[in-house]
N, C-alpha and C positions, 0 to 999 in steps of 0.2 A: 569763285564769286558768282553770284546770280544777279545780273544787272538788267535793268530796263533803260533803254535810251529813248528820250522823248524830245521833241522840238518841232517847230513849224516846217513846212516844206521849204527847201532851200537852205536849211540850217547846216547841211553837210553830214547828216546822220549816217548815211551809207558809207561815206569816206571814213568818218571817225570810228564807226563800228568795226570796219576792217582792221584799222590800226590798233584799236584797243583790244580786240579779240586776239590779235597776234601777240601783243605785248603781255596779255594776261594768260595766254595759252588756253583759251576757251572757245567753243564754237560761236560763230556769228549766225544768229537765227533771224532771218527777215521774213516778213509776211509774203512778199513776192516770191522768194525762193520756195517757201512752203507750198504755195499754190502750184507753182510750176512743177515741183518734184512730185506732188501727189497726183496732179493731172497726168503728167507724163508716165507715171507708173500705173495709172489706172486704179488707184486705191478707191475704196468705198467712199471715203471723204472727198477724194479728188473728183470722182464722178458726180457727187452731189454738188460740189462747188462749181464744176463746169456747167451743170444744168442751169444753175442760177445765173452764171456769167453769160451763157449763151442767150438767155432770155432777157439780158440787160438788167437783171436785178442784182441787188447787193447780196453778197454771201452772208447767210445768217451767222450770228455770233457763235452758236454752238458748233458749227462746222469749223470755223476758224480756230476756236478754242481746242477742238478735238485734234486738229492738225498740230497745233503748238504743243499740246500735251504729249502726243506721240513722239514729236521731235525731241522734247526735253528728256524723254525716257531712254534715248539712244545712248550707247556706251560712252561716246565721246563727250557727253554732257554731264557725266557723273560728278565731275568736279566744278561744274558751273556752266554758265552760258550768258550770252549777251543778246537780249531781245531788241529787235529794231523794227518798228512798225506795228508792234503788238505789245500791250493792249492799246486799242484805239479809243476806247470809251470806258466809263466807270464800270459798266456791267462786265466787260471783259477783264478789267482789273480785279474785280471781286471774284470772278470765276478763276482767274489765275491764282489768286491767294488761296482759294479753296483747294485747287488741284495740288499746289505745292504743300499745303498743310496736310493733305491726305497722305503724302509721301514723306511727312516729317521734315519738310524743308520750308524755307522762306526766302524772300528777296533780301539781298544785302545792300543794294543801293539803286537809286533812280537818278540818272544823269539828265538834267534838263538843259539842253543847248539853247541859249538865249540869243536871238538876233532881232534887231529892230525891223518892223514891218517893211519900211521903205527899202532896207537893204535886201530883204527877201525878194521883193519885186525886182530890184535892180539885178540881183544874181540870176534869177530865172528868166525874166523877160529879155535879158541881154544875151542869152544863149543863141548861137547860130550853128546849125547842123549841116553837114555836107549832104547834098541830095544823092551823090554818087556812092558815098560810104558813110553811114550814120555813125561810125566809130570816130570820125573826124569831127570834133566839136570845138567851137571857138566861142569867144565872148567879146562883145563890142567894147568892153572896158578892160577886163582882166586878161584877155588873151586874144587880142584883135588880130585878124589876118593881115598880111602885108598889103593886100588889095581888097578893098571893101567888097563883100559879097562873093569872094572867090576863095576856095579852099587852097591853103598853102601846100597841102600834100599832093593832091591829084588834079587841082584846077577845076573841080566841080563847083556847082552853084551852092552857095550857102543860103539857108532859109530859116525862118523862125517857125518851129512847130506850133500848131494851133493851141496845144495845151501849155505852151510857154508864153502866151500872150498876157499882157498885164491884166486884162479883164478876167481871164481864167485863173491867173495866180491869185488875184484878190478873192475870187469865189472860193478857191481852195483854202485860203487863209480863214475865211468866214467859217468854213466847215471845221477847220482845225480848232478855232476858238470855241465853237459851240460843242463839238463832240469830244475832242481829244484833250484840250487844255485842262478841263476839270479833273483829269486823273492826277495832275500835279498836286492839287490841293488834297486829293484823296491820299496820295502817298506822303505828302508833307505832314499830314496828321499822324503818320506812322514814324515820322522822323527819318525818312529814307532819302529825301530829295537833296541833291547838290546841284545848284544852278551855276553854270559857267558860261562865260561869253564865248560865242562861236565866231567872233570877229578875229581877223588876223590870219596868219599862215597856218596851214594844216598842222604842222608839227607843234606850233605854239598852242593850238587848241587841244591837241592830244596831250601835251605836257600839263595843261591846266586840268584836264580830265583825270589823268593819272594821279596828280596831286590831290584832287578832291576825293578820289577813291581811297587814298591812304588815310584820310581823316575819318 
């Protein structure tokens, strides 16, 4: 299956992508991983992306699309893939369709993870990270430390990252609504979209997604 996973920040796309890819036995392709892999390998596209990123500019669509196309042509993606974080806008969605069409392929489904905006803010703004080890992550509501502000694992100070502040989260949501959300209507016109609630336990959301894909 060839699937696109879409949803606002905080919807749990990365978590669901990992579980779904494993269940479907297809590679999970995320934009972040694409950038890191190409930059670390020093590929032509990676060097181009790094130049834009170092200058504080957005990486152009054609560079991102080139990376995604290269990754989708790898042997492990012959039987399908799950795209997470790409496409981010309608122009990228159109380019993806063209790239797949050129290879005689097309998308099978677009999973839209739906989460109320207030829940997104609650999920992200409530995160607290250990200053001593960023792998230790807590949440003021869903995974509160035994002692407020103190890491249960190593005793380090817990803090809120600047990009997790409510103000920043709401700005990220504005960008999502303006740039990425329109791809849902684009794909809905093709009859590809399955919208599922991303509320509840991880395995419950995964079960909903798998059921939606069967249909």
